[in-house]
C-alpha positions in Angstrom: 77.2 207.6 -93.3 77.8 209.3 -90.3 78.4 208.3 -87.1 76.7 209.4 -83.7 78.6 209.2 -80.1 76.4 207.3 -77.6 77.5 208.2 -74.0 77.5 205.2 -71.6 76.4 206.9 -68.7 73.2 208.2 -70.6 72.9 204.7 -71.7 72.8 203.5 -67.9 70.4 206.2 -66.9 67.9 205.2 -69.3 68.3 201.3 -68.4 68.1 202.7 -64.8 65.2 204.3 -65.2 63.1 201.3 -67.1 64.6 198.8 -64.3 62.8 201.6 -61.8 59.5 201.6 -63.9 59.7 197.8 -63.7 59.7 197.5 -67.4 63.0 196.0 -67.4 64.4 193.2 -65.3 68.0 192.9 -64.2 70.3 190.3 -62.5 73.8 190.3 -61.5 75.2 186.9 -62.7 78.8 186.6 -62.1 80.9 189.8 -63.2 78.2 190.6 -65.5 74.7 192.2 -65.4 72.0 191.0 -67.3 69.1 193.0 -68.5 65.8 191.4 -70.1 62.2 192.2 -70.7 58.9 190.0 -71.9 56.3 191.7 -73.4 54.2 189.6 -71.3 55.5 191.0 -68.1 54.9 194.6 -69.1 51.5 193.3 -69.7 50.8 191.7 -66.6 52.2 194.7 -64.5 50.0 196.9 -66.1 46.9 194.7 -65.6 48.1 194.7 -61.9 48.5 198.3 -61.7 45.3 198.8 -63.3 43.5 196.4 -60.9 45.0 198.5 -57.9 43.7 202.2 -59.6 40.2 200.4 -59.5 40.1 198.6 -56.2 41.3 202.3 -55.1 38.7 204.2 -57.0 36.0 202.0 -55.1 37.4 202.5 -52.2 37.3 206.1 -52.8 33.7 206.3 -54.3 32.6 204.3 -51.1 34.2 206.8 -48.4 32.7 209.6 -50.7 29.4 208.0 -50.2 30.1 207.4 -46.8 30.8 211.1 -46.1 27.9 212.3 -48.1 25.9 210.1 -45.7 27.3 212.1 -42.8 26.8 215.5 -44.2 23.0 214.9 -44.4 22.7 213.2 -41.3 24.6 216.3 -39.8 22.2 218.8 -42.0 19.0 217.2 -40.3 19.4 218.6 -37.1 20.4 222.1 -39.1 17.2 223.2 -40.5 16.4 227.2 -39.9 14.2 227.2 -37.0 13.4 229.7 -34.3 14.6 226.9 -31.9 17.3 226.7 -33.3 18.3 230.6 -33.8 17.4 230.8 -29.8 19.8 228.1 -28.7 22.6 229.6 -31.3 22.0 232.8 -29.6 22.4 231.3 -26.2 25.6 229.7 -27.1 27.3 232.7 -28.0 26.1 234.3 -24.9 27.6 231.5 -23.0 30.9 231.7 -24.9 31.2 235.3 -24.2 30.2 234.7 -20.1 32.7 232.1 -20.1 35.7 233.9 -21.7 34.8 237.1 -19.6 35.2 234.8 -16.4 38.5 233.5 -17.9 40.1 236.7 -18.1 38.6 237.6 -14.5 40.5 234.8 -13.4 43.7 235.8 -14.5 43.4 239.0 -12.5 43.0 236.6 -9.6 45.7 233.9 -10.6 48.3 235.8 -8.1 45.9 234.8 -5.3 45.6 231.2 -6.3 47.0 228.8 -3.6 49.4 226.8 -5.9 51.3 230.2 -7.4 51.2 231.4 -3.4 53.0 227.8 -2.5 55.5 228.1 -5.4 56.2 231.6 -4.8 57.1 230.7 -1.1 59.6 228.0 -2.3 61.1 230.4 -4.4 61.6 232.7 -1.6 63.5 229.6 0.4 65.4 228.9 -2.4 66.5 232.6 -2.7 67.2 232.6 1.1 69.3 230.0 0.6 71.2 230.9 -2.1 71.7 234.3 -0.4 73.1 233.4 3.0 75.4 230.4 0.8 77.1 233.4 -1.0 77.2 235.6 2.2 79.0 232.6 3.9 81.3 232.4 0.9 82.3 236.1 1.4 82.8 235.5 5.0 85.1 232.5 4.3 87.1 234.7 1.3 87.2 237.1 4.3 88.7 234.9 6.4 91.2 233.0 4.2 92.4 236.6 3.0 92.9 238.0 6.7 94.8 234.8 7.6 97.0 234.4 4.3 97.7 237.9 3.5 97.3 240.0 7.1 94.2 242.1 5.4 91.9 243.3 8.0 88.2 242.6 7.4 87.5 246.6 7.2 90.1 246.9 4.4 88.7 243.6 2.6 85.4 245.2 2.7 86.4 248.5 1.4 88.2 247.0 -1.2 85.1 245.1 -2.5 82.5 247.3 -1.4 80.8 245.4 1.1 78.8 246.6 3.6 79.9 246.0 7.0 76.4 245.2 8.3 76.4 242.1 5.4 74.6 239.1 7.6 72.7 236.0 6.6 68.9 236.2 6.0 66.1 234.4 8.0 
């Protein structure tokens, strides 16, 4: 007679798998966990699943029929004819013309009033920033002149600042 060792973790995994599949029920009563399964419960679960699948199958069949009807109705207006070919050719020509006009509009985008206004606003912001930094430089010049006795010309030469530095209007 041989003895086989069963690992407790593998039993827990199998039981948990059965619980997840709905084949075994479990309940915690006090410190213990109880597991049970009724043959009729499994049969009931299978019948319920079967009913769900049948309902889903019927729903998908109805959807399939509806899509077939939509395809047929869409095909009705698409029979090959000279008039249809003429309309499709005109559509392609108009699409090509539209594409050309859009690309031409891109060429004139710089003259767009909104773009022009946005550029003007950006210029105002840049001027304000330049003037603010110019005034900051003058403040530093004044501070260094008053605190350390450095002449403005020496300060400008040390920091490579043009002597004609002024604000922009």
